[in-house]
C-alpha positions in Angstrom: -15.5 14.2 3.2 -18.1 11.4 3.2 -17.2 7.8 3.7 -17.9 7.0 0.0 -15.6 9.9 -1.1 -12.9 8.7 1.2 -13.1 5.1 -0.2 -13.0 6.5 -3.8 -9.9 8.6 -2.9 -8.3 5.5 -1.3 -9.0 3.3 -4.3 -7.7 6.0 -6.6 -4.5 6.2 -4.6 -4.1 2.4 -4.6 -4.5 2.4 -8.4 -1.8 5.1 -8.7 0.5 3.0 -6.5 -0.1 -0.2 -8.5 0.7 1.7 -11.7 3.8 3.1 -10.2 5.0 -0.3 -9.2 4.3 -1.7 -12.6 6.4 1.1 -14.2 9.2 0.1 -11.8 9.0 -3.5 -13.1 7.0 -5.1 -10.3 4.3 -7.7 -11.1 1.1 -7.1 -9.2 -0.1 -10.4 -7.6 -3.1 -9.0 -5.6 -4.9 -5.8 -4.8 -7.2 -5.3 -1.8 -6.6 -8.9 -0.6 -8.9 -9.4 2.3 -8.8 -11.9 5.2 -10.1 -12.0 8.8 -7.1 -9.9 10.0 -7.6 -7.1 7.6 -6.7 -6.1 4.1 -3.4 -6.0 2.1 -3.6 -3.0 -0.3 -1.1 -4.4 -2.8 0.9 -7.6 -3.1 3.6 -7.2 -5.7 6.8 -9.0 -6.6 10.1 -8.3 -8.2 12.9 -10.7 -8.8 13.9 -11.0 -5.2 11.0 -9.9 -3.0 7.3 -10.5 -2.5 6.2 -7.0 -1.3 3.2 -6.3 0.9 2.5 -2.7 0.1 0.4 -0.4 2.4 -0.7 2.7 0.5 -1.3 5.9 2.5 -2.7 9.0 0.7 -3.0 12.4 2.3 -4.0 15.8 1.1 -1.9 17.6 3.6 1.1 17.0 5.8 -0.4 19.0 8.7 -0.8 15.9 10.8 2.4 14.2 9.7 3.7 12.2 6.8 1.4 9.5 5.4 3.6 6.6 6.4 3.5 7.7 10.0 -0.1 6.5 10.1 1.1 2.9 9.8 1.4 2.6 13.6 2.6 -0.5 15.5 -0.9 -1.9 15.8 -1.5 -1.5 12.0 1.9 -3.0 11.3 1.1 -6.1 13.4 -2.2 -6.6 11.6 -0.4 -6.3 8.2 2.2 -8.8 9.3 -0.5 -11.3 10.4 -2.4 -10.9 7.1 0.9 -11.3 5.1 1.6 -14.5 7.0 -1.8 -15.9 6.0 -1.3 -14.8 2.4 2.0 -16.6 2.4 0.4 -19.7 3.9 -2.1 -19.7 1.1 0.3 -18.6 -1.6 3.7 -20.2 -1.0 6.7 -18.5 -2.7 10.5 -18.7 -2.7 10.7 -15.0 -2.6 11.8 -13.0 0.5 8.8 -11.1 2.0 9.1 -7.4 2.5 6.8 -4.8 4.0 6.6 -1.5 2.0 4.7 1.7 2.3 3.8 4.0 -0.6 3.1 7.6 0.5 1.0 9.7 -1.8 0.6 13.4 -1.5 -2.5 14.7 -3.4 -3.5 18.2 -2.2 -6.5 18.3 -4.5 -7.5 14.7 -4.1 -8.4 13.0 -7.3 -8.1 16.3 -9.1 -4.4 16.6 -8.3 -2.6 16.9 -11.6 0.6 15.4 -10.5 0.4 13.6 -7.1 3.8 12.8 -5.6 4.6 9.2 -4.6 7.3 8.0 -2.2 8.1 4.3 -2.0 9.4 3.3 1.4 11.0 -0.1 0.9 11.3 -2.4 3.9 9.4 0.2 5.9 8.8 -2.0 9.0 
């Protein structure tokens, strides 16, 4: 898979995740929010939480569940980026770090990809 194909697949997965969150009543505050520490895939809120959502899409589980790819180093970068987001966008909501795993065996051609929302994942 080329780099461009991979980016398109990732963007497709992030769009699926954002749609899923909207259906669950979340309001999307930001998508692909970038800073010097990295990128936050989705920032969403519900009544109690401001959720920083990392989206992980995989075609196969051969190398583990998608959420397992959010290792300690990635978690630290996400926390740092979330702190900067909060400094620039103060809120009274409790922050939470979530992961949405997406299984899409045929990539963007997958008729019904499965999503799993891991709340407070780390």
